[in-house]
C-alpha positions in Angstrom: 145.0 96.3 116.5 144.2 99.3 118.9 146.4 97.4 121.7 149.5 97.7 119.7 149.1 100.7 117.5 146.5 102.7 119.5 144.3 105.1 117.6 145.4 105.1 114.2 145.5 108.1 111.4 142.9 106.0 109.5 141.2 102.7 109.8 140.0 100.2 107.1 136.6 99.8 106.7 134.6 96.4 106.4 134.0 97.2 102.8 137.4 97.9 102.3 138.7 95.0 103.7 136.3 92.7 101.8 138.0 94.0 98.7 141.4 93.2 99.8 143.2 89.6 98.4 144.8 87.3 100.8 147.0 84.3 100.5 147.4 82.2 103.4 149.9 79.9 102.0 149.3 75.8 102.7 147.8 74.6 105.8 151.0 73.0 107.1 153.4 76.1 106.8 150.4 78.2 108.5 150.0 75.3 111.4 153.9 75.3 111.9 154.0 79.2 112.3 151.0 79.2 114.5 152.5 76.5 116.9 155.8 78.6 116.9 154.1 81.8 117.8 151.9 79.9 120.8 154.7 78.3 122.2 156.6 81.4 122.5 159.4 80.9 120.0 161.0 83.8 118.1 160.3 84.1 114.5 162.7 84.9 111.8 160.6 86.6 108.9 161.9 87.6 105.3 159.6 90.2 103.8 159.8 90.9 100.2 158.5 93.8 98.4 159.1 97.3 96.5 159.0 101.1 97.6 156.1 100.4 100.0 157.7 97.8 102.0 160.7 100.1 102.2 158.7 102.8 103.6 158.6 105.3 100.9 155.8 107.8 100.8 155.2 110.9 98.8 157.4 113.1 100.9 160.4 110.8 101.6 161.4 107.3 103.3 160.2 106.3 106.6 161.5 102.9 107.5 160.1 103.1 111.2 156.7 103.4 109.6 157.1 100.6 106.9 155.6 97.3 107.1 158.4 95.4 108.4 159.0 97.6 111.4 155.1 97.5 112.2 155.1 93.6 111.8 158.0 93.2 114.1 156.4 95.5 116.5 153.0 93.6 116.2 154.9 90.1 116.9 156.9 91.5 119.7 153.6 92.8 121.4 151.2 90.0 120.7 153.5 87.1 120.8 156.6 87.7 123.2 159.4 85.4 123.0 162.6 85.1 124.9 164.9 87.1 122.5 163.4 89.1 119.8 161.6 88.3 116.7 163.6 89.3 113.6 162.0 90.8 110.6 164.4 91.3 107.5 163.0 93.4 104.9 164.3 92.6 101.2 162.9 95.5 99.3 163.9 97.9 96.9 162.2 101.0 95.5 161.4 100.6 92.0 162.1 96.9 92.0 158.8 95.4 92.9 158.3 91.9 94.7 159.0 89.9 91.5 162.6 91.3 91.2 163.3 89.3 94.3 161.8 86.2 93.8 165.0 84.7 92.2 166.8 84.9 95.4 163.8 83.2 97.7 165.3 79.5 97.8 168.8 81.0 98.8 167.7 83.7 101.4 164.7 81.8 102.8 166.7 79.2 104.4 166.0 79.2 108.3 163.4 81.9 107.7 159.8 81.2 108.7 157.2 83.0 106.6 157.6 84.9 103.7 155.3 87.8 103.1 155.3 89.9 99.6 153.8 93.2 99.0 151.4 93.0 95.9 152.6 95.5 93.1 
């Protein structure tokens, strides 16, 4: 999204995008999420993952470059709301997504979408 990120260090090609896996969830959840965004409501998102979600790279950890921070920036720019979108990472290096699955029901109350990094 050039309007949000500007020129990126690298771009995914169409061939690379075709190789990705997507899970769009069920239609009711997706519709509810889109309605909230289109109405200008703020989202409260819980993001699950491992070291990549934390922002770990080969030379350190960079939370401001990690997926949760980038998602929040994208939501704030593309779908402004009266307050601010909240994106909470539930991630730990070396744990992976499945480590967090046991706490989904407890922590996902009053949250909108749940996004998981695939390990």
